[in-house]
N, C-alpha and C positions, 0 to 999 in steps of 0.2 A: 378263350384266355391268352391263348400259347398266340393269336394275331395282335392283342395288343403288346405282350410283351416283347416281341419281334421290334412291334411299331413303336414302342417307347424305346427299346435300344438303336433304332435309325434316328429318331426324333435326339436321341443324347448325341450321336456321333455327330448329326448335322449341326447341333448347339453348341458345340465345342465342349460338352462333359470328356473330362477325363477318363479312360477307362481306370476304376483302382481310388474313383471317386468315391467317398463314402455316403451313404445314403440313409435316409429313414422316412418310412410310412406310418402315414396318419390315419389307423384304422378304426378311428372311429367318425360315427357320421361327423360330418360340417356342417355348421350352423349356416344357412344361406337366407341373403335377403335379399327379395322380392326385386325382380327386372320388369321390363316391359316385354312383351308378347311372349310369356310364356320363360321367360331366361331370369338368372340371377347372379345376384352381385355378390364376389367373396369378400366381407367387411375384411377392413383393414387391427379392429381386435381382434376378431380370428385369427390371421394370419400373424398376428406377435402372437397370439399361442402355442401357434405351431411352432412360430421357433424356438418359443421359450421352451417349451416340451420337448423339441430336438439336442439345442443345446447341455438341459437338464440330463435329457438320456444319453447323449452322448460321453458327458465328463461322470456320468453318476453321481450327479448330488441332484439334492434335494431342492425345490424350491426357491426355499426360502432362505440359498448359498449363490443365487443367481440373479442378476438385477439388468431387465432390457432395457432400454433409453433411443431417443431419436432412433426409433423406427421409419425404415422406408421400402415401402412398396413400388417397383415399378415393374411394368409388362402388363400382360394380360389376366385380371380378373373381373371382365364386367363383360354379360351378353353370354354368360353359362348354359347349358344344357340343363331342366330343373331334375335334379333326382340323382344318387351316387355318383356327386362329387368327389375326386380323392386327389389330395396333396402328398407328393413325395420329393423326401428335401436332398440336395446336393451339395458336399462341400468337397473340394479340391484335399487332397488327403497332405498329409504335415500342416495344415493352415492353422493355426490358432484358434479356437473359439473363446477367445477373451479378448478386452480391445473393438478395435473397430474389426466385426465379421461380414463377413458375405454368405450367403446362401441361392444355391440354384432351387425354383420350384417349378416340378412339372406338376402338370394340371390334367385332371382324366375326369372323363365322366361319363358314365352309364357305360362302362368297359374301353373309352375309345378317349385316344392323348387328345386335349383339346390344345393345348400352350401351354407357353414357362411364366414363369417370374421371377425376377431376383431379388432378394430380399439384404437388406443390408440392416443394421444397430449396434454401437455400443454397446456390450458385454460386459459387467464387474461381475466377477467371481470370486469368492470368499472363501480362505481355506484356514484354519491355523497352520501356522510357520513358524520357521527356529530363531529366536531372537536370542542377544546376549545379556544375562540377568544382571552383570555390572562390566567395569572398562577391564578386557584381556589387552593386557601386552602384549608383543611382540615374542614368539617364540612360546607362549601360555602352552603348553599341552592341557585341553580341554577336559570336563568334567560333564556327569550329568549334573552336578549344580551347579555350575558355569551358565546353565540356558533355563527358558521358557518358552512358551508355544501361547502366539498371540494370535486371534484371526483379523486379519489382512485382505487386502482386496488387492489379489494374484494380478488382475488388469495394471495393474503400476506399477509391479513388481518385473523384471526380469527371471527368466527359462528361471533360472541355475539357483533359482532358492532351497532352501532347504526345507522341507517341512517333517521329519521325523530327527529326536532328539540322536535318537541310537547312530544316527547318520554324520555326529560331530563329533560323538566321545571318543575321544583317543589320538585323534587328532591334532594338530597346533595351528595355530593363528599367524599366516604369514606378514600381518602386521598390526599396527595399535588397532582395536576394533572398542570402539564407545558400548556404553548399554543401553539397550533396548534397540540398536542397529538390529536387522536382518542378514541374519546369517548365507552366503552366498559359499557354491560350491569352492568358488576361483579365490578366498579368503583363506582357505584352510590345504593342509597339509600333512603329507602322513610324517610323523614325528622319525628325526633319522636314528639308526643305533648307533653311527659315530659320527662324530661332528670334527671341521677341521682341527688340526693340532690335539686330536684327542692321542693321549698314548695306549697300544694295544701290544698281544703278542702276535707278530707272524706263524701261524702253522701249517709243516711241509711234511706230511707221509705219504709214505712207500714202500706198502709190506710188511713189516714190521719195522719199518726205518720213522722214527719223528726226529722233530728236529723245531727248533721254536729259539725264534730270535724275538728281539725288544723291533716295535715298529712305530712309525708315525705315521699318522688318516692327513693329508694331500686336502679331500676335501669329502662333505659328507655322503652319507652312503644308508643303506638298510638293508635289513636282512635278502642275505638270500644273490645278492646282487654286486658288481665287481667294482672297487673303491683303488684309489692310488696310495699307493703307502710307501713311505724311504724305510727302506731297514737299515735300522741306526749302525748298526757293524761298519753293513760295506759301505755305508751311505748312499746306495742305489735305488731306484724308484722302480717300484716296481705295481703289477697290477694284482689284487687279492679279493679273494671273494669273503664277505663279512659275514661274520656266524654270529653274532651276538657283539654287545657294547665295550668288551674287553679281548675278542678276538676277530682274527682274519685268517683266513686260509688260502693256499697257494694255487690254486689247480693245475696238477698237472697231466 
């Protein structure tokens, strides 16, 4: 067993499987198709089933949410010794398991590595995603009633699609969004506490000394962040930290 593990590691390096690749082992016995002279062949149907199981397991999805099509196999799958055939699947870190998916399969028989195969397919993954219930105008602060969940094919959508409604509630849309549009992260932004042109109170404190003067905000700002404001008494521009939508504080 140890010798087999060492040999598999050697082959992984030899065949260009990078360290850190994600692997999946098929633990169930693999059905074999008889070949000549006591050898067997792994059927394409069996390999496609293993491919499907690997994707479902990696994504933690039920089989009904994953559809595999255009499955292809290249490499050794014939002339394998009869009995004890095992397949271990690998993918490079960071590669998506939706759309065009490519996996490497290391094949062992009777405890020894005998070859490798390249498996590829188009993978459709279905999941609930966040969509707009109505037309949303630029600057609208989103409430839960503005959104709904709809089952979509993730393989046809960008990675930054939102999958939870609470991930959008309280944010505002950066531009007009039509009803039934799938919501992406880049469409949203935090709602600023102050906007350009807002009138605020500039607060300065030092010990028991407290000074307030009227100010005008020159750019949008968020709670705790710095923002440019104009002191309406001195007409000077300063930086102050946003306290809330009515107050900014000068740091000493």
